[in-house]
C-alpha positions in Angstrom: 8.3 -10.9 -16.2 11.7 -11.8 -13.8 10.8 -12.3 -10.0 9.6 -9.3 -8.0 12.6 -9.8 -5.4 15.3 -10.8 -8.1 14.4 -6.9 -9.8 14.7 -5.2 -6.6 18.5 -7.3 -5.0 19.9 -6.3 -8.4 19.0 -2.7 -7.7 16.3 -1.6 -10.0 14.1 1.0 -8.5 10.0 -0.1 -9.7 7.3 2.2 -9.9 4.5 1.7 -7.7 0.6 3.1 -8.7 -1.3 5.6 -6.7 -4.8 6.3 -5.1 -7.6 4.5 -5.3 -10.3 5.0 -3.4 -10.3 8.9 -4.9 -10.1 7.6 -8.3 -13.5 5.6 -7.4 -14.9 8.5 -6.1 -14.5 10.2 -9.2 -16.1 7.1 -10.9 -19.1 7.0 -8.9 -18.1 5.7 -5.2 -21.1 7.2 -2.9 -19.6 8.9 0.2 -19.8 6.4 2.8 -19.7 3.4 0.7 -16.6 0.7 1.5 -14.8 1.1 -1.8 -14.7 -2.6 -1.8 -18.2 -2.6 -2.7 -17.4 -1.8 -6.0 -15.1 -5.1 -6.6 -18.8 -6.8 -6.5 -20.5 -4.4 -8.4 -18.2 -2.3 -10.5 -15.7 -4.6 -11.3 -15.0 -3.1 -15.2 -14.1 0.3 -12.8 -11.6 -1.3 -11.3 -10.2 -2.7 -14.6 -10.2 0.7 -16.1 -8.0 2.6 -12.7 -5.3 -0.6 -13.2 -4.8 0.1 -16.9 -4.9 4.1 -16.1 -1.8 3.4 -13.9 -0.5 0.8 -16.2 -0.6 3.2 -18.9 1.1 5.8 -16.5 4.4 3.4 -16.2 3.6 1.9 -12.8 5.6 -1.7 -12.5 3.5 -2.6 -9.5 -1.0 -1.8 -9.3 -2.8 -2.7 -6.1 -5.9 -4.2 -5.6 -9.2 -2.5 -4.1 -8.6 -4.6 -1.2 -7.0 -2.1 1.9 -10.3 -2.9 3.6 -10.8 -6.4 2.6 -10.5 -8.2 5.8 -13.3 -9.9 7.8 -12.7 -7.7 10.5 -13.4 -4.2 8.5 -16.4 -5.6 6.0 -18.1 -7.1 8.8 -19.3 -3.7 9.6 -20.7 -2.4 6.4 -22.6 -5.7 6.4 -20.4 -7.8 3.8 -17.8 -10.2 6.1 -19.7 -12.9 5.0 -18.3 -11.5 0.9 -14.4 -11.9 1.7 -13.9 -14.4 -0.4 -15.6 -13.1 -3.4 -14.8 -9.4 -2.7 -10.6 -10.2 -2.7 -10.9 -12.7 -5.8 -12.8 -10.1 -8.1 -10.4 -7.6 -7.3 -7.5 -9.3 -7.8 -9.3 -10.6 -11.4 -10.0 -7.2 -12.1 -6.2 -6.0 -11.7 -5.1 -8.9 -13.6 -7.7 -8.7 -16.9 -5.8 -4.6 -17.0 -2.2 -5.5 -16.5 -1.9 -9.1 -17.5 2.3 -9.8 -17.2 2.7 -6.4 -17.5 3.0 -5.4 -14.0 2.7 -7.4 -10.6 -0.4 -7.1 -9.0 -0.4 -6.8 -5.2 -3.2 -7.7 -2.7 -3.3 -4.6 0.0 -4.3 -5.6 3.3 -5.1 -2.3 5.7 -5.7 -2.2 9.1 -8.7 -4.0 10.7 -9.8 -1.2 12.5 -10.2 -3.2 15.2 -7.7 -3.3 18.4 -5.7 -6.2 19.4 -6.1 -6.9 23.0 -5.7 -5.5 25.9 -6.8 -2.1 24.0 -9.9 -4.3 22.2 -11.6 -7.6 21.9 -9.9 -8.9 19.2 -7.1 -11.8 20.8 -3.5 -12.3 18.5 -5.0 -15.8 16.7 -8.2 -13.9 16.3 -6.6 -11.4 14.2 -3.9 -13.6 12.5 -7.4 -15.5 11.4 -8.6 -12.5 9.7 -5.6 -12.0 7.8 -5.3 -15.5 6.8 -8.9 -15.7 5.6 -7.5 -12.4 3.0 -4.6 -12.9 2.3 -5.5 -16.7 1.3 -8.4 -15.4 -1.1 -5.6 -12.7 -2.5 -3.3 -15.7 -3.1 -5.5 -18.5 -4.3 -6.8 -15.6 -7.0 -3.5 -15.1 -8.6 -1.4 -11.8 -6.6 2.5 -12.0 -7.1 3.1 -9.4 -4.0 0.6 -9.0 -0.2 1.1 -5.6 1.1 0.6 -5.4 4.2 0.2 -1.0 4.3 -0.7 1.8 6.5 0.0 0.1 10.0 -0.2 1.5 13.0 0.0 -1.2 15.7 3.3 -3.1 14.9 1.3 -6.0 17.1 -1.3 -6.0 13.8 1.4 -5.8 10.9 2.9 -8.9 12.8 -0.8 -10.9 12.7 -0.7 -10.1 9.2 3.1 -10.2 7.9 2.8 -13.7 8.9 -0.4 -15.0 8.2 1.1 -13.8 4.3 4.4 -15.9 5.3 2.6 -18.8 6.4 -0.2 -19.3 3.5 0.7 -17.2 0.4 4.6 -18.3 -1.3 5.1 -14.8 -2.8 6.9 -11.6 -1.2 5.9 -9.4 1.2 6.3 -5.6 1.5 5.0 -4.1 4.7 4.5 -0.4 5.3 3.7 1.6 8.2 2.2 5.3 8.7 4.3 7.5 10.5 3.3 11.5 12.3 5.8 14.0 12.3 5.9 15.1 16.0 8.8 17.2 18.4 10.4 14.0 18.9 10.1 12.6 15.7 8.2 10.0 13.6 6.0 7.6 15.4 3.1 6.1 14.6 -0.5 6.9 15.9 0.2 4.2 18.2 3.7 5.0 19.5 5.9 2.9 17.4 8.9 4.4 16.5 10.7 4.2 13.2 13.5 1.7 14.7 11.1 0.2 16.6 9.1 -0.9 13.2 12.2 -1.7 11.4 13.2 -4.1 13.6 9.6 -5.7 14.3 8.8 -5.7 10.5 12.2 -7.8 9.9 11.2 -10.1 12.5 8.0 -11.1 11.2 10.0 -11.6 7.7 8.6 -8.5 5.7 10.5 -9.1 2.5 10.4 -4.9 1.5 10.3 -2.6 4.2 8.6 1.7 4.6 6.1 3.6 5.3 2.7 5.1 3.0 0.3 7.5 3.4 0.3 10.2 5.9 2.4 12.6 5.0 3.7 14.5 1.5 6.7 13.8 -0.7 9.0 16.2 1.8 8.5 14.2 4.7 8.8 11.0 3.1 11.9 11.7 2.2 12.9 11.9 5.9 11.8 9.0 6.9 12.7 7.2 4.6 16.4 8.7 4.9 15.7 7.4 8.8 14.8 3.8 7.7 17.9 3.1 5.9 20.0 3.8 8.9 18.4 0.6 10.0 18.1 -1.9 7.7 19.6 -3.2 4.3 15.8 -4.8 3.4 14.6 -2.9 -0.1 12.5 0.2 1.5 9.3 1.5 -0.4 7.7 4.4 -0.1 4.6 6.0 -0.6 3.6 9.3 -0.1 0.5 11.1 -0.4 -0.4 14.3 -2.8 0.2 16.5 0.6 -1.8 17.1 3.1 -5.3 17.6 2.0 -7.2 20.9 2.2 -10.6 21.6 2.4 -12.2 23.6 -0.4 -15.8 23.9 0.3 -16.5 20.3 0.9 -14.0 18.7 -1.2 -10.3 18.0 0.1 -7.8 19.2 -2.3 -4.5 17.4 -2.3 -1.5 20.2 -2.9 1.2 18.5 -4.3 1.6 18.4 -8.3 3.1 15.8 -10.1 6.1 17.4 -10.9 6.4 18.8 -7.4 6.6 15.0 -6.6 8.6 14.2 -9.3 11.5 16.5 -8.6 12.4 15.0 -5.1 12.7 11.0 -6.1 16.6 12.1 -7.2 17.1 12.1 -3.2 14.7 8.8 -2.5 17.0 7.0 -5.1 20.1 8.6 -3.3 19.2 6.8 -0.3 18.2 3.8 -2.1 14.7 3.5 -2.2 13.6 -0.5 -4.0 9.9 1.1 -4.6 8.6 4.5 -5.2 5.0 4.9 -5.6 1.9 7.3 -4.2 -0.8 7.3 -2.1 -4.0 9.3 -1.3 -4.4 12.2 -4.0 -2.1 10.9 -6.0 -3.2 10.5 -9.5 -1.7 8.1 -13.0 -0.4 11.9 -13.7 1.5 11.4 -10.4 3.0 8.2 -11.3 3.8 8.8 -15.1 6.0 11.8 -13.3 7.6 9.9 -10.8 8.4 7.2 -13.7 9.5 10.0 -16.2 12.1 11.4 -13.1 13.3 8.0 -11.9 13.8 6.5 -15.8 15.9 9.8 -16.7 17.7 9.3 -13.1 18.8 6.2 -13.5 20.4 6.4 -17.2 
């Protein structure tokens, strides 16, 4: 494959995969268990999920390491297995996709607050991300994805750790809530502030994932484009979940999401994929829509 950033610089639009947690729950992940536990017990399931997304047309497929940092894993008694958990996740995806798609290492929030709001120093946070990212890079990821961030300082620690320990592109996305005054993360970060901070930290691709359905993600993408020339990544939820009995149901269908693909393309979005509630069917519909619009 051509280098990831070269393809984006040439104007190509790449399709990312969709949700992984909900896919694992459908395949036996017990409520309350961390998804990363499957990296130790069911790598074959991870391989199967990755293969489904590859067959649906994804160019970029994630590792099951969203909560793969030591701080996050300590909460469920797996803090001493960071290397194994991250390595197994990368190898599972690689077995499924070979060189047919980029493998991106997912790094989500640690669940801990930086000082002065919490007990974790900047140096400690940096070290935690460096440990995880070094494991992902050592196992052979093509891209590091710092994702679903709400604290710009935490995101900065992760991006800097990636730039200093992994010689691969770094994608960084934050999650925004819609308020009467505009879009903010739960830590009060605006899109303009996010763009400035993510760029200064060294991210190669920036954008947003999670928290919103496709219509609000179009509005978020429009605002990102006002402030940055970097490639933009957008990965929407399949809407906001509705509780049906004891099950969360995501209302946005594959066709509904695909119908908005043209708006994302018109804004110059470079990476389009899904987040919570999206399935291989959503990714297949996005792939078809983007291919037809780009002809």
